[in-house]
Residue, then its C-alpha position, 0 to 999 in steps of 0.5 A: m443158946t438154942p432150946q435144943q442145945t440146952k436140952l442136950r446140955k442137961g441131958a449130958r450133965l445127967r448122963r454124967s452123973i449117973v455114970a459117975g455114981a455107977v463108977a463110984l459105986t462098983l469100984s472098991a479102990g476109993g473115990a480117986t480111983a473112981w473119979a480118974l476113971d470117970r474123968f480119963v476113961v469113961q466115954h461121956v456122949e453128949i451128942s451121939d449123932v454130930s452129923a445130923y446135929e450140925a445139919s439141925q442147926v443150920g439157920t438157927s444161929t447168926g453165921t451158921g451154915t453148911a460146909t462148902d462142897t469140896s468135890s471136884s472131878s478135875a482134882v489131881t493128886t500126886d504122892t506130895s500134892y493135891v489140886s482141886d478147884s477148891s484147894n491146893i495141897s502141897i507136902s514136904t518133908v523136913t530133916t535137920g540136925s544129926g544123931d540124937s539131935t535129928v529133927t524130922y517134920y512134915v509140912a502141909d502148905v494149903v491154899l483154899d478157895d474158901a475158907t469153909t473148905l476147911q472143916s472139922a470132925f469128931a471121933k466116931d461122929s460123937f461130941g463128948e469127953n473120952i471119945t476117941e479114934t485115930t486122925s486116919a480113921i476119922a479122916e477116912e469117914n469123912n472122905a478126907v484127902f488131907a487131915i491133922n489132929g485137933d486140939y483134942y478137945g474131948f480131954r477137958d470140959t472147958g473151952i470154946v468149941i465151934r466146928n463148922g459153924v455149929v456151937f458145941r461147948d462155951e466154956g471160955a478158959r484159955q487162949g483159942l484160935a478162930f477160923y473166919r469165913d472170910g479166911t482170916v485166922r485170929v488168936y483170941d482170949e476165950t474168957t472175953t467173949t462167947a461162942e454166939q458172939l463169935l458166930a456172929d462175927g463170922v467164925w467157922n471153927t475154933l481151936s482150944f489149946g495154945p499157946s500162940l506161938l507167933d505174934n505178928g511174925e515174932v516169937a511169942d513171950g513166955i511160951e515155954d512156961v505155958e500149961v495148957d491143962t492143970n489136970f491129973g497127968n497133964h501139967s506141962i507141954q514143954g521140953e522137946q516133944p512131938r508137935t502139931g502146929v497151924g500157921i497163917i501166912d495169909e487169908n486162905h493161906l494155912v500152913f500145918v506142921v507135924v513134928d515127930g519126937r522121942s525118937p532118937g535117931y529119927s527125931a528128938g521133937v522140938t520144944m515150943t520156941g522151936l515150933a514158934e521158929i519153924m513156923q516163922g521160917l515158913g512165912a507164918t505171922t500168927a501160929y497156934n500149938v494144938d495137941g501133940g505128943g503121940s496125937s501128932t499126925m498128918y494124913f494124906n491121900g489115905d496114908l499116915v505121913n508122919n511116924p508117930l513116936g518112931e513107931n508108925k502107930e497112931r494114938g486115938t484123938s477126939d478130933i481132926l481138922y480135914i480138907a475133903e476130896 
């Protein structure tokens, strides 16, 4: 960890302690209410200008660097596709079943020329807890042609968070997904490595949510019993739900799936196994679940692709994965 990163972490802890103390003093409802507000509502900004911070970190750690310039004057865009020198994106809609069992999901088949074309951005260009914007807003602020919601890292204070080749958090806790600069993508155990080691191995981005959906193309065991978090109000991610998933078909060939749900007659949502089977049918050999529910969002060419919760209304999230124009 660099001296600047150490300083930022200490400063964040101090600010968090101050805010927590202020909340506790001003709320008469007791410690539980103060804790809940501080944990899930109050924004804790650790880095207020991520763009500048990422620029300052270039060259300070092995494997860090700037993202590829993805702009192309020769890009061709339609309602469902985007083709440029750096990426080929194709969007499709799939509807299965009928009545209250209808499921509607959206697929983005993405082929990249360079793995660093897939970038990450944080809400309000800030890193910390409880900082949110809609996927569309973050996408527009970053000139994205395509985006999906990320892992909602800001809901928790654990996990390994590496974005655009820069370390933001190194608190291994669960099964993560690592995107490497060579175009490979792998599921890994966060508790057996460090962020600096991942950088040294060539990791460009990580996601910390899960679980892994496919193992060598087969539906992973036990995925209906996984609890991503055991925090207040977020003990389970099971049942038929809106989902967002990332699948890997080959090097630099990805597939992103957003399943709408909780909308009888339009889309009921799917179980974790159902999402794994969708990924399997698309040809993915590795697949990973990220934040779902009302956060599940796909954005393309200036518009919201899916219909979150059947209300055509996005819920705020802390981060996105995107491809710039």
